N, C-alpha and C positions, 0 to 999 in steps of 0.2 A: 504494500499499500504506499502510495506517495505521500510524503510528509513535507511540511515547511519547516526547515531548520535554520535557526538564527545562530551564527557563529560570532561570539562576543568576546574579544579580548578585553580583560578587565584591568583598568587602571585605578585612578582615584576619583572616578565619576560614578554617579548612581542614576540620576534622573535621565541623563542622555542615553543610558543603556536600557532602561526599562520603559520609558515613556512611550516610545513608538509602538511597543507591544501591548502595554497596559491601556493606553488611551488613544494612540495614533492610528496610522493606516493599517498596521498589522493586528490590531485588536481582534481577537477571536479567530485569527488565522495562523497561529503559531502552534505547532505540535511539539517542538523540542528546542531547548536552548543548550548550546555547547559553550560553556564558560572556559575561556583560556586565561590562565594566570601563571605568574612566575613563581618559581620555587622560592621559599622564604630565604632571605639573606641575613645570616646571623650578625654580619658586620654592620647592618643597618636595622636595628630592632624596631625603631619608630616607624620607619618606612614599611617594613614588613608587617608591623601591626596594623597600620592603616590599610594596606593592600588586603590583608586577610579579612579585616572587618568588612571591607567592601564586597568581597567575595561572599561572605556569610550573609550579608544583607540582601544581595541580589539573589542568592540561592533561596533564602526564605521567602522573598517577594514572588519569584517565579514559581516556586514549588508550592508553598503553603497557601499563598494568597491568590495567585492566578491559576493554580492547578496545572502548570506546564512542566513536562519532564525536563529535568536538568542533568547534564553530564559535565563533569569536571575533567579537564586536561592541563597538566602543568608543563611549562617549558623551563629549561635550565638557564639559558642565556638569552635574555630579551634584546641583546644588541648585536648578536651574531646573525647578520642578515641572511647569509647563505643558508644556514641551518633552519632559520625561521621560514624562509621561502619553501624549502623542501617540505617542511612540516605542513605549511599552509597548503601547498599543492596537493600533497597526499591526503590531507584532511578533506579537502573539497572533492578530490577524486573519489574517495571512499563513499561519501554521501551521494554523489552523482551516479556512481555505479549501482547504488541501491535504488535509484529512481527518484530521489528526493530533490526538492528545490532549496537552494542554499542562498541565505541572505547574510551578507558580511557587514557587521557594524564596525566601522573603522574610526569611531569617534574618540576612543580612549586608548590607554597604553601609549608607550613611546612610538615615534614615527617609524622606527625600524619594523615594528609589529604591523602597523597599519599599512605601510607600503608593501610589506611582504605579502599580506593577505590580498590587498588590491591588485598587486601585480600577478600573483598566482591565479586569481579569478580571471583576470584579463588573458593570461596565457592559455587557460583552458578554452576560452572562447575563440581565440586566435586559431588554436589547433582544431577545434571542432565548433564551427559557428552554430551548429544545431543546439548547443548548450547555452546559447544566449538567453533563452527564456528560463534557464534553471539556475543561473548564477546572477545575483544582484548585489552590488556593493553600495552601501549608503552611509551618509555622515549626518550627525545631528549637532546642530550648533547650540551652544549655551545661551541662555537668555541673559545671564550676567556672570561676571567673574568675581568670585568671593574675595580675591586679593584686594579689590577696591574697598570693600567693606572693612577688611583687616587694616588697611592703611588708615582709613578714617578713624577706626577705633584706637589705633596706635597714636595717631596725632591728638585725639581726645585725651588719652592717657598721659601724653607728654605735657599738655596744657595743665592737666590736673597736678602733676608733679611740680611743674614750674610754680604754680600758685602756692603749693606747700612749701617750696624752697624759699619763698619770700618770708615765710614765717619761721623756718628753722633751717639750720645749716647742716642737716643730717647728711653725712657722706654717703650713706646707703641709698638715700632718695636721689642724690645727685648722680651716683653711678648708674642707677637704674634709668634715670632721665637720659644720660648720655648714651647708653646702650640702645635704647628705643629710638633715639634721634638718629644714631648712626645706621640702625636697621632700616628706617624709613628712607633715609637718604640713599642707601645702597639700592633699595628697590626702585626708587624714583629715577635713579641715574643709571642703573645697570640692568634693570628688569628683574624678573623673579627667579633667575638662575645665576649661578656664580661659577666661573672657571669652565674649563672643558675637560671632559673625562677621556682618557685614552682607552680606546677600544681595539683590542688585538693589536696593540703596538702603535696605533695611529690616532689622530684626533678627528677622523671623519670616517663615515661608512658610505661606501658607493652603492647606489641602487642601480644595478644594471637593468636594461630594458627586458621585457618578457621574451624568452626564447620564441623564435618563429617556428612554424610547423612545416614549411616547405623544404624539407630535407630528404634527399633521395637516399636509396639504400647504401651507396657507397659512402656518402657523407656521414650517415649514421654509424657505419662501421668504423670510419676513421675516428670519430669522436669517442667511441667506446674503447678503441685501441689506445688512444692517447690517455684516456682516463686510467686504463689498466697498466700501460707500459711507459707512458710519457713522463717528463718531456723527452722528445726524440731529437737527436742532433741533425738529422737531415731528412729531406722528403723521401729519399731513396730508402732510408731505414724504415720509414713508415710503410712504404710500398712492400719492402721485403717482409716486414712483420705481418702485414695483412695477407700477402700471398701465402706465407707459411701457414697462417691460421685457417686459410680456405683451402690448403693443399693445391695451390694453383702455381703455375710457372710465373716467375717474376721476369718479364721481358720489357722492352722499351714501350710497348703499347700499354701494358699494365701500369708502368711507371708514369706515363703521360696521363693516363686516367686518374691516378691518385694525385698527381700534381695539379691537375685541372680542378679536382674537387676540393683540394686544400686551399687553392686560390679562392674558390667560391665560398668556402667556410670563412676565410679571412675577411672577405668582403662583407659577409653577413655578421661578423663580429664574434664567431664561435671559437676561432683559433687565433693565436698570435704567432707571427713568424719573426725571427731575429737573425740577422746575418751573422754567421760565425765562420770566418774565412771564405771558402768558396761554397759553403752550405748554408741552409737555413734551419735554425733550431725551431721546432714546432711545439707549441704548447697550447693547452686549452685556456680560453679566456674564462672570466667569471660566468659569462652567459653559457659558454660551452659546458662548463662544470655543472651549472644548474640543470642544463638539458639532460646530461647523463644521469644525474642524481634523481631526476623525476621521470625517467623513461626506461 
């Protein structure tokens, strides 16, 4: 029996994740909710506490109040885009294979998760346009940002402390006033985040475009060969390896065919070629790696 499944990565939001299903366009049309959340991080107990509380609130609202089946799935690293993409692609594929319609709410969690699910959904449709009516990606905008209310309250508290300091020279009050003033100043001048976190040794995460579907048999074999045996130091080495795996003679015609297809894969962004002496070192690109991991 076909079902409507909402895949919801959980961050620090509540209403943006439940309102479309409880009161919005999906009201009465949702059979199951799949909550995606990160594994608790003991290094940041307060953040984990908030995230776990949000999962529990959503679970209770969907299950007990709305009577919708809820499934939980945890991911270890919410900033590893490649792993997230594979996970998202396989999650969507599993539901589609069972004949269900998938709705992807990308309103919450870090952008690595949102982009992974949105791109994986797009990749499925590119590969099989017939799935267009089975995969829907949506975003819910917040009505207001609570950080504005917090700034207003902090400024009110600063005014209160300054009034008290006119009556007393209590160093504790002065220190408290200064800390709150610095905090408001930081938020107003730098935004609600601070610094940049290194992810896998770098300060940025690249979001490669979704893999395309128009790959012929030879191109697919080359990608799988490179995933298993690469990087390969020359196009001839790729040809010899493929010929050996197919128990086929490696001659000039076979080499030309492999070279032609490698050039096509390079143009499509699936492989990278680097000149090494008189040869070309051939490696999978991120897009090529994602294609192999999801096919």
